[in-house]
PLY file of the C-alpha trace (Angstrom):
ply
format ascii 1.0
element vertex 218
property float x
property float y
property float z
element edge 217
property int vertex1
property int vertex2
end_header
0.41 17.90 1.84
3.78 16.04 1.92
5.33 14.59 -1.21
8.70 13.51 -2.22
7.62 13.11 -5.86
10.60 11.89 -8.00
12.97 11.74 -5.14
11.90 8.14 -4.47
11.78 6.55 -7.97
13.63 9.23 -10.11
12.87 10.95 -13.32
12.32 7.63 -15.04
9.49 6.75 -12.98
11.17 3.51 -11.30
12.36 1.94 -14.37
15.37 0.57 -12.62
13.74 -0.43 -9.58
12.69 -3.98 -8.85
10.40 -3.23 -6.02
8.51 -0.11 -4.27
6.96 -1.09 -0.93
4.40 1.36 0.47
3.47 1.10 4.19
0.25 2.72 5.54
1.23 4.10 8.93
-0.23 6.44 11.57
1.27 9.97 11.51
2.26 9.74 15.12
4.02 6.27 14.72
7.49 7.78 14.50
9.13 4.64 16.17
7.50 2.30 13.62
8.83 4.25 10.62
12.36 4.33 12.20
12.19 0.66 12.91
11.31 -0.29 9.29
14.10 2.11 8.10
16.64 0.59 10.43
15.74 -3.09 9.51
14.19 -4.56 6.53
14.13 -1.47 4.41
17.59 -0.28 4.90
18.83 1.36 1.67
22.52 0.92 2.62
21.97 -2.90 1.75
19.33 -2.23 -1.12
19.94 -0.69 -4.30
16.80 -2.06 -6.27
14.07 -1.31 -3.61
12.47 1.75 -1.96
10.03 2.12 0.65
7.27 5.08 1.18
5.19 5.80 4.18
1.53 6.54 3.71
-0.01 9.11 6.16
-3.30 10.65 6.46
-3.96 13.48 9.02
-4.77 13.37 12.69
-8.41 14.25 13.89
-7.09 17.06 16.04
-4.91 19.84 14.82
-1.40 19.44 16.69
1.12 21.96 15.62
3.77 20.05 17.40
3.04 16.75 15.51
2.71 18.54 12.25
6.20 20.22 12.80
7.60 17.05 13.84
6.32 15.03 10.89
7.61 17.87 8.30
11.09 17.45 10.10
11.13 13.71 9.70
10.07 14.32 5.96
12.90 16.56 5.38
15.42 14.22 6.91
14.20 11.08 5.18
12.24 12.13 2.13
10.08 8.88 2.19
6.77 10.06 3.47
3.56 10.96 1.72
0.73 12.57 3.48
-2.87 13.35 2.19
-5.67 15.53 3.30
-8.04 12.89 4.81
-8.66 11.57 8.44
-6.11 8.84 9.27
-8.34 6.12 10.74
-8.94 2.31 10.38
-11.96 2.92 8.31
-10.09 5.01 6.04
-7.47 2.44 5.30
-8.93 1.97 1.79
-8.41 5.55 0.85
-5.01 5.33 2.12
-4.21 2.27 -0.03
-5.78 3.87 -3.07
-3.51 7.05 -2.20
-0.44 4.51 -2.67
-1.82 3.58 -5.88
-2.22 6.97 -7.03
1.40 7.90 -5.96
2.97 5.02 -7.88
0.76 5.75 -10.98
2.04 9.33 -10.68
5.74 8.96 -9.87
6.89 5.21 -10.16
4.79 3.88 -12.82
7.65 1.97 -14.42
8.81 -0.04 -11.28
8.30 -3.85 -11.72
6.59 -4.90 -8.45
4.67 -2.96 -5.83
4.21 -4.43 -2.21
1.58 -3.29 0.07
2.83 -3.93 3.59
1.35 -3.21 7.10
3.58 -1.34 9.45
3.44 -4.36 11.97
4.88 -6.91 9.25
8.71 -7.72 9.18
9.78 -8.52 5.29
12.39 -10.84 4.61
13.85 -8.50 2.11
16.65 -10.66 0.88
14.56 -13.63 0.18
11.72 -11.55 -1.40
14.08 -9.59 -3.85
15.72 -12.85 -4.90
12.35 -14.47 -5.55
11.30 -11.33 -7.50
14.60 -11.25 -9.37
13.93 -14.90 -10.33
10.34 -13.83 -11.75
11.58 -10.97 -13.71
14.49 -12.93 -15.26
12.49 -15.75 -16.34
9.43 -13.50 -17.30
7.32 -15.80 -15.41
5.23 -12.94 -14.37
5.25 -9.98 -16.35
2.15 -7.92 -15.56
-1.52 -7.91 -14.56
-0.77 -10.22 -11.46
-1.23 -10.29 -7.74
1.00 -12.41 -5.53
-0.51 -13.22 -2.14
-2.18 -15.56 0.15
-5.74 -15.78 -1.04
-8.99 -15.64 0.99
-11.56 -17.56 -0.68
-15.37 -17.68 0.17
-15.13 -15.45 3.26
-18.65 -15.02 4.93
-19.58 -11.29 5.64
-20.21 -10.69 9.06
-23.67 -9.30 10.10
-23.04 -9.34 13.87
-23.28 -5.43 14.93
-20.84 -5.76 17.88
-18.14 -7.21 15.61
-15.16 -5.12 14.33
-15.84 -6.79 11.10
-19.42 -5.96 10.82
-20.83 -5.07 7.41
-24.35 -3.96 6.62
-26.50 -5.00 3.88
-26.27 -1.49 2.58
-22.54 -1.64 2.53
-22.29 -4.79 0.92
-25.45 -6.70 -0.14
-23.90 -10.19 -0.70
-23.18 -12.83 2.11
-19.76 -13.93 0.66
-16.95 -11.73 -0.41
-14.97 -12.38 -3.60
-11.59 -13.84 -3.29
-9.06 -11.47 -1.99
-5.62 -11.02 -0.89
-4.62 -11.21 2.73
-4.27 -7.86 3.95
-1.00 -7.71 5.99
1.03 -7.91 2.80
0.38 -8.65 -0.88
2.53 -7.97 -4.14
1.41 -6.59 -7.49
2.80 -6.09 -10.78
3.59 -2.20 -11.09
1.09 -1.98 -14.04
-1.83 -2.91 -11.64
-1.49 0.29 -9.60
-2.78 2.33 -12.49
-5.44 -0.02 -13.12
-6.66 -0.14 -9.74
-6.47 3.55 -9.41
-8.78 4.11 -12.53
-11.18 1.58 -11.59
-11.46 2.87 -8.00
-12.96 6.23 -9.33
-16.08 4.19 -10.52
-16.47 1.78 -7.73
-17.70 2.75 -4.20
-15.14 2.67 -1.45
-15.29 -0.35 1.04
-14.24 -0.11 4.52
-11.89 -3.45 4.36
-9.05 -2.44 2.08
-7.92 -6.03 1.42
-11.72 -7.00 0.34
-11.79 -3.65 -1.87
-8.65 -4.64 -3.68
-10.18 -8.07 -4.21
-13.32 -6.42 -5.67
-10.86 -4.38 -7.95
-8.95 -7.52 -8.79
-12.20 -9.35 -9.59
-13.58 -6.68 -11.95
-10.25 -6.95 -14.05
-10.62 -10.78 -14.01
0 1
1 2
2 3
3 4
4 5
5 6
6 7
7 8
8 9
9 10
10 11
11 12
12 13
13 14
14 15
15 16
16 17
17 18
18 19
19 20
20 21
21 22
22 23
23 24
24 25
25 26
26 27
27 28
28 29
29 30
30 31
31 32
32 33
33 34
34 35
35 36
36 37
37 38
38 39
39 40
40 41
41 42
42 43
43 44
44 45
45 46
46 47
47 48
48 49
49 50
50 51
51 52
52 53
53 54
54 55
55 56
56 57
57 58
58 59
59 60
60 61
61 62
62 63
63 64
64 65
65 66
66 67
67 68
68 69
69 70
70 71
71 72
72 73
73 74
74 75
75 76
76 77
77 78
78 79
79 80
80 81
81 82
82 83
83 84
84 85
85 86
86 87
87 88
88 89
89 90
90 91
91 92
92 93
93 94
94 95
95 96
96 97
97 98
98 99
99 100
100 101
101 102
102 103
103 104
104 105
105 106
106 107
107 108
108 109
109 110
110 111
111 112
112 113
113 114
114 115
115 116
116 117
117 118
118 119
119 120
120 121
121 122
122 123
123 124
124 125
125 126
126 127
127 128
128 129
129 130
130 131
131 132
132 133
133 134
134 135
135 136
136 137
137 138
138 139
139 140
140 141
141 142
142 143
143 144
144 145
145 146
146 147
147 148
148 149
149 150
150 151
151 152
152 153
153 154
154 155
155 156
156 157
157 158
158 159
159 160
160 161
161 162
162 163
163 164
164 165
165 166
166 167
167 168
168 169
169 170
170 171
171 172
172 173
173 174
174 175
175 176
176 177
177 178
178 179
179 180
180 181
181 182
182 183
183 184
184 185
185 186
186 187
187 188
188 189
189 190
190 191
191 192
192 193
193 194
194 195
195 196
196 197
197 198
198 199
199 200
200 201
201 202
202 203
203 204
204 205
205 206
206 207
207 208
208 209
209 210
210 211
211 212
212 213
213 214
214 215
215 216
216 217
């Protein structure tokens, strides 16, 4: 529905960028996007990083909201919106949407950061760290960098927000996965995750699903 295409990463698909961050965020969270623009993602201080915001659609058609989102998009050029219901249980779809956009328009970026809209990033430290990795070739590709959750027990309590039925996931332990608020991956993984996701059933918890994809890629 909304796509800045090459305006973010350029015609060279992000070859000169060290980091692209994508932020899943509710369509009506105008304040959250502006806070991020004015703080840790301020382009006036960063020439080797870009940020995009990922949006789905609201359940009820609101012409005023749609108009406001398009005005905001025209003003900043950093929003991507796809035609699916924007909800907690669709966060996995939104994250795969981010991988798809990176694969199509920013495939040569060195690192990708998935970060929730309520997380504050110490951008200066992060970029210094990634510059070091890039210069020393410590991590070149096929890597996730994150806080790992190992051996997490699946909740079978029906009243829990984290309830998972046996039909959704038959095993009692999740594969190890990255802590959901923020994780880094080398740019090449976006395309690999996207391709793999076409053949693996979507799972409600986005961080666990990405862990499943990672485990399939060893």
